[in-house]
C-alpha positions in Angstrom: 45.3 -46.7 70.2 47.3 -48.8 72.9 44.6 -48.4 75.4 45.5 -51.3 77.4 49.0 -52.9 78.3 49.7 -56.2 76.6 50.7 -58.2 79.7 47.0 -57.2 81.2 45.4 -58.3 78.0 47.4 -61.7 77.8 45.4 -62.7 81.3 42.1 -62.3 79.4 40.9 -65.0 77.6 40.8 -63.8 73.6 37.3 -65.0 73.3 36.3 -62.4 75.8 38.7 -59.3 75.0 36.0 -57.3 73.1 32.4 -57.5 72.3 32.5 -58.5 68.9 34.1 -62.0 69.6 31.8 -63.8 71.6 28.5 -62.0 70.2 29.3 -62.5 66.3 30.2 -65.9 67.1 27.0 -66.9 69.4 24.8 -64.5 67.5 25.4 -66.3 64.3 25.4 -69.7 65.6 22.0 -69.1 67.3 20.4 -67.5 64.4 20.6 -71.3 62.7 19.3 -72.9 65.8 16.6 -70.8 66.3 15.6 -71.2 62.5 15.8 -74.9 63.2 13.4 -74.6 66.2 11.0 -72.4 64.3 10.8 -74.7 61.1 10.5 -77.7 63.5 7.7 -76.5 65.4 6.0 -75.0 62.0 6.2 -78.4 60.5 5.2 -80.1 63.7 8.6 -82.3 63.7 9.3 -80.8 67.1 6.4 -81.0 69.7 7.4 -78.8 72.6 6.1 -75.4 73.8 8.5 -72.5 73.3 7.7 -69.1 74.9 4.7 -67.5 73.3 4.2 -70.5 70.7 6.1 -70.8 67.4 5.1 -67.5 65.8 6.3 -65.3 68.6 9.6 -67.1 69.2 10.4 -66.8 65.6 10.0 -62.9 65.2 11.3 -62.3 69.0 14.4 -64.5 68.9 15.6 -63.5 65.3 15.3 -60.0 66.7 16.0 -60.2 70.3 18.2 -63.3 70.0 20.0 -62.8 66.8 20.1 -59.4 65.6 20.5 -57.5 69.0 23.3 -59.8 70.1 25.2 -58.6 66.7 24.2 -54.9 67.3 25.5 -55.2 70.8 28.7 -56.7 69.8 29.4 -54.0 66.9 28.5 -51.1 69.5 30.5 -52.5 72.4 33.5 -52.8 69.8 32.8 -49.5 68.0 32.8 -47.3 71.2 36.4 -48.3 72.0 37.2 -46.5 68.7 35.0 -43.7 69.2 36.2 -42.7 72.6 39.7 -44.3 73.0 38.3 -45.7 76.3 38.9 -49.5 76.8 35.3 -51.3 76.2 33.9 -54.1 78.3 36.1 -57.2 78.6 37.1 -60.2 80.5 34.8 -61.3 83.3 32.1 -58.4 83.1 32.0 -59.4 79.2 31.8 -63.1 80.1 28.7 -62.4 82.6 27.1 -60.3 79.7 27.2 -62.9 77.4 25.8 -65.4 80.0 23.0 -63.3 80.5 22.1 -63.0 76.9 22.3 -66.9 76.8 19.9 -67.1 79.7 17.6 -65.0 77.7 17.7 -67.5 75.0 17.1 -70.5 77.4 14.1 -69.0 79.0 12.8 -68.3 75.8 13.2 -71.7 74.9 12.4 -73.4 78.1 9.5 -71.0 79.5 8.5 -73.8 82.0 11.7 -73.4 83.8 11.2 -69.7 85.3 7.5 -69.0 84.3 6.5 -66.2 81.7 7.2 -62.9 83.9 10.9 -64.2 85.3 11.6 -65.1 81.6 10.6 -61.8 80.1 12.6 -60.0 83.0 15.7 -61.7 82.3 15.3 -61.3 78.4 14.9 -57.6 78.5 17.6 -57.0 81.4 20.2 -57.8 78.6 19.5 -54.7 76.5 19.4 -52.5 79.7 22.9 -53.7 81.0 24.2 -53.5 77.5 23.0 -49.9 77.4 24.8 -49.1 80.6 28.0 -50.5 79.7 28.0 -48.7 76.1 26.7 -45.6 78.1 29.6 -45.2 80.3 32.7 -44.4 77.7 30.2 -42.1 75.6 29.0 -40.2 78.8 32.8 -40.3 80.2 34.3 -38.4 77.1 30.8 -36.5 76.3 30.9 -37.8 73.0 27.4 -36.4 71.9 27.7 -37.8 68.5 27.2 -41.1 69.3 25.0 -40.8 72.5 22.0 -41.5 70.6 22.8 -45.2 69.9 22.0 -45.4 74.1 18.2 -44.2 74.0 17.9 -46.5 70.6 19.1 -49.6 72.8 16.7 -48.4 75.5 13.9 -48.0 72.9 14.7 -51.7 71.8 14.2 -52.6 75.3 10.8 -50.9 75.5 9.5 -52.5 72.4 11.0 -55.8 73.9 8.8 -55.4 76.8 5.7 -54.2 75.0 6.1 -57.8 72.9 6.1 -59.8 76.2 3.4 -57.6 77.6 1.4 -58.3 74.4 2.0 -62.1 74.3 1.1 -61.9 78.2 -2.3 -60.3 77.6 -1.1 -57.0 79.5 -1.3 -54.9 76.3 -4.0 -54.3 73.8 -1.4 -53.6 70.8 -1.1 -56.5 68.7 2.0 -58.5 68.4 2.1 -57.8 64.5 2.2 -54.3 65.3 5.1 -54.3 67.5 7.0 -56.8 65.4 6.8 -54.5 62.7 7.6 -51.5 64.6 10.8 -53.1 66.0 12.0 -54.3 62.3 11.5 -50.7 61.1 13.8 -49.6 64.4 16.3 -52.2 63.3 16.0 -50.6 59.6 16.5 -47.1 61.1 19.9 -48.3 62.8 21.2 -50.1 59.8 20.3 -46.9 57.6 22.2 -44.6 60.1 25.2 -47.0 60.2 25.4 -47.8 56.7 25.0 -43.9 55.9 28.2 -43.7 58.2 30.5 -46.5 56.7 29.4 -47.5 53.3 30.9 -44.4 51.4 34.2 -44.7 53.4 34.4 -48.4 52.9 33.5 -48.3 49.3 36.2 -45.4 48.5 39.0 -47.5 50.6 38.3 -50.8 48.9 37.9 -49.6 45.4 40.5 -47.0 45.4 37.7 -44.2 44.4 36.9 -40.9 46.0 34.5 -41.0 48.8 30.9 -40.0 48.0 30.0 -36.9 50.2 26.9 -37.3 52.0 24.0 -34.9 51.1 22.8 -34.2 54.8 19.1 -33.3 53.6 19.0 -36.9 52.3 20.3 -38.3 55.5 18.2 -36.7 57.6 15.2 -37.4 55.0 16.1 -41.1 55.3 16.0 -40.9 59.1 12.8 -39.2 59.7 11.0 -41.0 56.9 11.8 -44.4 59.0 11.0 -42.7 62.2 7.6 -41.8 60.8 6.9 -45.5 59.9 7.7 -46.4 63.2 5.3 -43.8 65.0 2.4 -44.7 62.4 2.7 -48.4 63.2 2.4 -47.5 67.0 -0.2 -45.1 66.8 -2.3 -46.5 63.6 -5.0 -48.4 65.1 -5.6 -45.4 67.9 -5.5 -42.3 65.3 -7.1 -44.4 62.7 -4.5 -43.6 59.9 -5.8 -44.6 56.2 -3.8 -47.6 55.0 -2.9 -45.6 51.6 -1.2 -43.1 53.9 1.1 -45.8 55.3 1.8 -47.3 52.1 2.7 -43.8 50.6 5.1 -43.4 53.7 6.8 -46.8 52.7 7.4 -45.8 49.3 8.6 -42.1 49.9 11.1 -43.9 52.4 12.2 -46.5 49.7 12.6 -43.7 47.1 14.8 -41.9 49.5 17.1 -44.7 50.4 17.3 -45.9 46.7 18.4 -42.1 45.7 21.3 -42.6 48.4 22.0 -46.3 47.5 22.5 -45.0 43.7 24.8 -42.3 44.9 27.2 -44.8 46.7 27.7 -46.2 43.0 27.3 -50.1 44.2 28.6 -51.1 40.6 32.1 -50.3 41.2 32.3 -52.8 43.9 31.0 -56.1 42.3 34.9 -57.5 42.2 35.2 -57.1 46.0 32.9 -59.4 48.2 33.2 -57.5 51.5 31.7 -54.5 49.5 29.0 -55.8 47.1 27.5 -57.7 49.6 27.1 -54.7 51.9 25.5 -52.5 49.0 23.4 -55.8 48.2 22.1 -55.7 51.5 21.1 -52.0 51.4 19.5 -52.8 47.8 17.2 -54.9 49.9 16.4 -52.3 52.4 14.9 -49.9 49.8 13.4 -52.6 47.5 11.8 -54.2 50.8 10.6 -50.8 51.8 9.1 -50.2 48.1 7.6 -53.7 47.7 6.0 -53.7 51.3 4.4 -50.3 50.2 3.0 -51.4 46.9 1.8 -54.4 48.9 -0.2 -52.4 51.1 -1.4 -50.6 48.1 -2.8 -53.7 46.6 -3.8 -55.1 49.8 -4.3 -58.8 48.1 -0.6 -59.3 49.1 0.4 -61.6 51.9 2.9 -58.8 53.4 4.4 -61.4 56.1 5.9 -63.0 53.1 7.3 -59.3 51.5 8.7 -58.5 55.0 11.1 -60.8 54.4 12.8 -59.1 51.8 13.7 -56.4 54.4 14.4 -58.9 57.2 16.5 -61.6 55.3 17.9 -59.8 52.2 18.6 -56.6 54.5 19.1 -57.2 58.0 20.7 -60.7 57.6 22.9 -59.4 54.4 24.1 -56.7 56.4 25.1 -58.5 59.4 26.6 -61.0 57.4 28.6 -58.4 55.3 29.3 -56.5 58.3 30.6 -58.9 60.8 32.7 -60.5 57.9 34.5 -57.3 57.7 34.5 -56.1 61.4 36.0 -59.6 62.2 38.7 -59.6 60.2 39.5 -56.2 60.7 39.6 -56.4 64.7 41.5 -59.6 64.6 44.3 -57.9 62.5 43.7 -60.1 59.3 44.0 -58.7 55.9 40.3 -57.6 54.5 40.1 -60.5 52.3 37.8 -63.3 53.2 37.7 -66.7 52.1 36.5 -67.5 48.8 33.4 -69.6 50.1 32.1 -66.4 51.6 31.0 -65.3 48.3 28.8 -68.3 48.4 27.7 -67.2 51.8 26.8 -63.7 50.6 24.7 -65.1 47.5 23.0 -67.6 49.4 21.6 -65.0 51.7 20.4 -63.2 48.6 18.6 -66.4 47.3 17.0 -66.7 50.7 15.6 -63.6 50.8 14.3 -63.8 47.1 12.8 -67.3 47.9 11.0 -66.5 51.0 9.8 -62.9 50.0 8.2 -64.0 46.6 7.9 -67.8 46.6 4.9 -68.1 49.0 3.3 -65.1 47.2 3.5 -66.3 43.8 2.8 -69.9 44.7 0.7 -70.0 48.1 0.6 -74.1 47.9 4.0 -74.5 48.2 4.8 -72.0 50.8 6.2 -74.7 53.0 8.5 -75.8 50.5 10.0 -72.2 50.1 10.3 -71.5 53.8 12.3 -75.0 54.1 14.3 -73.6 51.1 15.0 -70.3 52.2 16.1 -71.7 55.9 18.7 -74.0 54.0 20.4 -71.1 52.4 20.3 -69.2 55.5 21.5 -72.1 57.9 24.3 -72.7 54.9 25.3 -69.4 54.9 25.6 -68.7 58.6 27.2 -71.8 59.1 30.1 -70.9 56.9 30.6 -67.8 58.6 31.0 -69.6 61.8 33.4 -72.5 60.6 36.0 -69.6 58.9 35.5 -67.2 61.5 34.9 -68.6 64.9 38.5 -69.9 65.1 40.1 -66.2 64.6 37.8 -64.8 67.1 38.7 -67.2 69.8 42.7 -66.3 68.9 44.7 -63.4 69.7 44.7 -60.6 67.0 47.7 -61.7 64.5 49.3 -58.3 64.9 49.6 -58.5 68.9 47.4 -55.6 69.7 44.7 -55.7 72.4 41.2 -56.4 71.5 
């Protein structure tokens, strides 16, 4: 759609013409930086105090620094296609990126601003992003995509609760809130994957698109919503551990049924597709393993959750930003061959981090370092290969 004239477009720096450009580039780069800080603090190699301590910093920044940056970049790009209205660009986009960057800075250097101001700056990014997303959706009254706005606001609420917890204003534990946030991200992944995976698979393999089963899509969504509610209320309602474990297994089974219906085996020759299906494998496999771990009660769940976070979230993000970046810069949907290595490294990182410390606890730091190295290489490959095209105008001369 020609939703802006090219003369006006040429006056905007290419990097700030659409949300995916800065947020995919900087988000991927920041994930590497945040991981280096976390491993450095954990190993004792870095001796400075990050906001909330090393554990909080790692969880918070990989979610609200990395994942949310990618989510916002994706949504502010997709909303232009959904509505036909020009999305945020130019100076407003630059200021939004700067707000995100300032949030990362105050988390790294909390003494500069103080805990309260740091929290306000960090949370405000999601609120401002939600406003920019809401404007075109509300303008055209597009109810189908309206739910993304309250979802961003829910992320902002959970982020506020995490800050309140670490500052001692809230009795809900940081672990409980962290798991709730991760499940909300999983819910978002599930919804978006349900929309695009059958279409991408059909287009990329030249096969017929798998029609969704409405009951299955709703069941996948409702089961994850229940898990979020349970995690936020389990302590007060004294919900039995076995009930939570059962919900995880049910949710995993629903995701697995849907994944099998998408026929992942026909995508093995297409890296942009098998990487997408591999990440969705880790979604249901991660949920299932967490459920089994809850039943066993002897498994260190903090390790198992990384099957979902690294393999599912990290894998899906790398697959999607690789595809979206090509499509929205006017490039053929054929990534560089080295991106296949990046996709594989994320899978290795998930398996090593998820199972290594569980099977050999005495070597847990070795597994953390190896997993981190795989992640660093994978996302560095993305930045090196994609940053140049994200900083240049579209090849086909179109806006965006």
